[in-house]
N, C-alpha and C positions, 0 to 999 in steps of 0.2 A: 446403470445399465440394467435392462430387464432381464429376468430369469429365463434361461433356455426352456424350450417347450419339452414337456415329458409326456410319456404315453398316457397318463391319467389325466392330462389337461382336457377340458372340454374345447369344442371348436363350433362357431357359429357359421353355418352355410346357408345363405338365402333364407334366413329366418329360422333354420332348424338348429336347435342346440343340441348338438351331437356330444354324447357324454365322455368320449375319450377319442384317442388319435389312431385306434385301430380299425381297419376296413377289411371285411372279409370280401376278397376280389372274386371275380367271376371264374367258375369252373363248369364244364360241360357235365351236367348230371345225368342226361339221358333218362329222365324219370317222368316225362310228359306221358299223358294218356294216349290211346289209339286215335283220338280225333283231335290231338293237340292241346288237351285240356291240362290245367293243373291237377295235381294228384295228392291223395293223402301221404303219399311217400315224400313229396315235396314239402308238405306241411311239417311232417316229422323231422325232416332234415334241418329245415331253416329254423325251426323252433329249438333244435338242439343247439345250433350255433348262436341263436339270439341269447339262450340261457348260458352260453359259453363266454359271454362277456363282450362282444363286439359293439362298437358304437354305431357302426354302419355295415350293412351288408348289401352287396350287389349280386343280383341273380346271375345264373348261367344264361347264355344268349337266348333270347326269346324271339321267335321269329315274327315277321309282320306280314308274311305272305305264305299261304298253305301250298302254293305252287312252287315256291322256292325255299326249301329247307336244307339246312346244313347237315342235318343228322335225322334218323328215322323217328327218335322219340324227343324231339324239341317241343316245347310249348309253343303254341301259336296264338297270337292275339290279332285278329283281323276283324273280328265282330264281337257282339256281346252274348253269343251263344253260351259261352262258358263263364260268365262274369262271376257266378256264385262261387265257383271253385277258385277263381282268381282272388276273389274277396277272402276266402278262408286261408289261402296261401299268404296273403298280405298280413292278415291278422296274426298267423303263427309266427311269421318271420320278423314281427315287430313286437313280440313280447319283451319284458325285461328292459323297458325304455330304449329298445334298439330300433334304428330306422332301417328301412329296406328300399332300395332303388331297383328298378327293372332295367336290366341291359337289352335293349332293343338292337336287332340285327337283321341284315340281309346278306346272304353269303355270296351273292354274285355268282361267280364261276366256281368257288369253292364248295360245290355241292357234288357228292359222289354220284356216279351214273345211275345206280340203283335208287337214288333219292330224287333226282332232278334230271329228266332225260334231256332237256333244253334249257340249260342255264342262260343267264344273261349277265352282260358285263359292258363297260364303256367301249371295249374294243374286242374284236375276235382273236384274242391272243391266248393260246392254250398254256396251260400250266406246264412247266418244265420239270426236269429231275426225274424223267420217266413217268411222271404223273398223268400222262395223257391216257394210260391204261385204266386210270381211276375215274378221271374227270373228263366229261365231254367238252369239246370246244364250244365256247359260249357264243350266243347270238348277240350282235351289236344292238345295244338299246337305242330305241327311238326316242324323240322328244316326248311322245306320249308315254313311253315307259319311264322315263325319268320324272315326269310329273305324277305318275301313278305311285311310284315309290316314295316320293316325298310326302303324297297324301296318305300313304299307308303308315310311314313313321308318325305322322300327325295323328291319325285316328287311333293307333295303338297307345300313344301317349295318353290321349283322353280317356280310353278305357282303363288304362292302369291307373291313372289318377282317380277315376270313379270307383275302382276296386279298393282303394285305400293305401296303395303304395305311396311312400313319401317322397319319390323322385324318379327320375329316368337317367339312365346312362346310355349314350349313343356309342355303339361299337364301331369305332373308326379305325381299328388296329387289325394286326394278324392276317392281312391279306383279304379280307372280306370286302364287300361292294364299295363301301366308302373309301377304304384303303386302296382299292383298285383305281378309283377315280383320281386319288391323290398322286399315284405312281406314274411317272413318265414312261416306265417299262409296260405297265398294263393299260395305261390309258394314252392311245395314239390318235385320239380324235383331232380333227382340225377345225371343228365348230366352237361355239362359246364354252363347251365343256371340257375341252381339251387343249394341249399345247402349253401356254405359259402356267406358271403356278397359280396365278390369279384365276385362270379358267378352270384348272384342275381343281382347285379348292372350292369352286362355286357350288358344286353339289352339296358338300357337306355344310356350307353356309346356308344355303337354301333350306336343307332339311332342318337345321337348327331354328332358323327364323320362322319357318311354318310352325314347328312345335312350341316356339315361344309365344307366337301370336295366339295360338289355340289355348294355352293354359295360363297365360298371364306371367307377370314378373315374379310372383311369390311361390311357384313351384319350382323346385330344383331341376335343373338339366345339366348333366355332366357329359363328358366324352372319354372314351378310352383311345388313345392316339399313340401310333409308333413314334419313337424317337428317330427311327430309320427303318428301311426294309433290309438292310444289309445284303442287297443284291445289286449287281451292276445294272445301272440305268434306272434304278428305283428311287424311291422316296428318300431324300437325304436329312441329315440333322438340320442343316440350315433351313430347308424348306419346312421341316416340322416346326421349327421355332417360329418362322413366319406365320404358319397356320395358327399356332398357339396365341400368337399376339393378335391375330385377327379375331379369333374366337373370343378372346378376352374383351376386346373392344365391343363386341357384340353382346356381351353379357353373360357368357357361359359361367357357370357356377363352380365347377370342379373339373380338373383335367388329370386322368390316370395316365401315367407314362409306361408304355411297354415297347416291344419292338419285334420285327421279323414277320415272317409269313410261312405258309406250308413249305415254300420252296427253300427258305433260309430261316429256320425256326430259332431265332435268337432268344426268344423267350423261354427256351427249354432249359439250357445248362450254360453257365459262363466258362470262358477260357482264359481271360486275362488274370493274372496272379493279383493285381490290385483290386479286381472285382470280387475274386473269391474271398480275399481277406476282409473286404468291407461288407461282403454278403450281397448287397443289392446289385442287381445286374445293370441298371440305368441311372445310378446315382450321380455319376460324372456329368451326364447330359443334364440331369435336373439341377446340379449345382450352376451350370452355364445358363440354363433357362431362367433360373431364379433372378439373375441380374437384369432380365429383361421384362418379366411380368410379376404380377402381384396375385393373380388368381391362384386359389388353393390347389396344391399339387399333391397327388398320391403317387409313390413309387412302389411298384409290385414286382416281385421276382427275386428270389434268393434269400430274403431275410429269414433267419432262423433263431436268433439269440436276442434277448431283451437288451443286452449291451449294445449290439450293432443297430437295433432300431433306435434306442435312445440316443446313440451318437449322430445318427442320421437327422433325427429330428432336432437335436441341439445345434447342428450346422446350420439349420434355417434353409436348407435346400428343399425341403419338403414339409408338408403340413399334416400329412397322414400316412401310415405305413400300411401297405397292402399285403395281405397274406392269403394263399390260396391252398396250395397242395399239402402243407403241414396240417391243416385243420381237418383234412380227411383222415389223418392218423391220430391227431390230437385235438378232438372237438372242443375241449375246454381250455385250448391254448391261450386265448385272449385272457381269461381270468387269471391264469398262472403268470403271464407276462406282466399284468398290472400289479401283481401282489409280490412277485419275486424277481429281483433284478438279475438272478442267476440262472433264469429259465433259458432252456435250450430246446428249440423245437426240431432238432436234427434226428434223422432216422436213416436206416440202411436204404439207399436208393435201390429200387427194384431192378434187378438184372439177372439173367441166367449166366452171365459171364461170356456169352457169344454174342457179338454185336448184331450179326445177321439176323439171329433168332429174335432178338429184342425188337429190330426193326420191323420185321414181318409181323410180329405179335402186337406191334404198337404198344410196347410195354409201359412207356411214360404215361399214356393215357389209360390203358385198360386195368392196370393194377390200382391206380387211384380211384378209377371209376367204381371198381368193386367195392372199395372202401366206403364210398357214398352209398352204395346199395345196402351195405350193412347198417349203416347209420340211419338210413331212411326206413328201415324196417324195425327200428328200435334196438338193434343189436350193437355191441362195442366194435370198434374197428379191430383189425388184426394186422399189426405191425409185422408180423412173422409170416404173412401170407406168401406162399411159395410163387416166385416168378415163374417156375417151370409149369406150375398148375395154370397160371394165367396164360402162359405161351401155348399150352395144349388147348385150352378153351378158345383162344383167339384163332389159332390155326385151323382148328376144327370148324368154326364159324365161317372162315374165309373159303374153306373147301367146300362148304355147303351152299353159301350164297354168293360167291364170287369175292375177289378182293375189294377192299374198301378202305378209305382213308378217313381217320377220325380227327376231330377238332383239336388243334394244339392248344 
């Protein structure tokens, strides 16, 4: 019998020999320049994580269209105007024999009113859960819109390849545009882009095919995909498995598993006892999926200890462990996990103790985002940062500029 996979084992993906099984998964950095360019802050942040020991890094979501951004400070790649800055970011993020892939995204209707006054989506279905106060009702995409977005994904891929990044991840999760097309709740079209799952997944397949045709077979392309939307009438686990199998047959190189969206944020915190004990939020889905596909899988969300990560890899259900928020507090966590099997990346979850205030202040996002700002300026993180201070800053900002929803 072969030996079980360990955190230190290398893995080859589309010709890339990745040095270990640890993947720094995407987080919203909010560190782009005023014109959507990459910044020195991003270079510092990703250099820190590269030196921290990761085999693979995936950037926070990079926008493909300046007209449709998810947040005010997103990096935007729609032309070569800022390719020098993009090249510097790629170089910094790939020090220490680390690879870095760009996560490309279109937010669709998940763009706050103050960022996108007229968002687009497959159907004119507003976001629920009271979010109509934060997000405008989207305009239905035309055939020309769909063709334009596909071309923009392709164009951004070519530019990122030219800048020196070693791969691309398509963001197809968390309720953004591709996820909207996949969901029968958000996609109510009756043309070839809606209705049956075959039609609803046509968009992501065409995006992938166009990107692949542009960069060839030797440049890695992966995708972040929901295991499910966890909302009535949304994208189901069975549908997700069908999409994964289809993408595998098309030649996708890596699939990162997540789940949920703004209305049902399953990617935030687990509820099932079995999930809490095993740490990983979507491990059960990965175990089922593994019996159907051989494409390399990353599971992100919930992992904190070297023991749980090692057990998950040894099970064969996944090929890489995705880690995000813990490295905003412990930037050297990957090195520690690789050298000390007793490593525990747990920390006190930020909360004022009052759920309403935490929700208004978007505590989950803003507390961790502040840690990224510290790291990006060359300062150490502050695990003792007061949630009340974050709440005060967040609520003050809301009162000044109007309420806004941040990326989960």
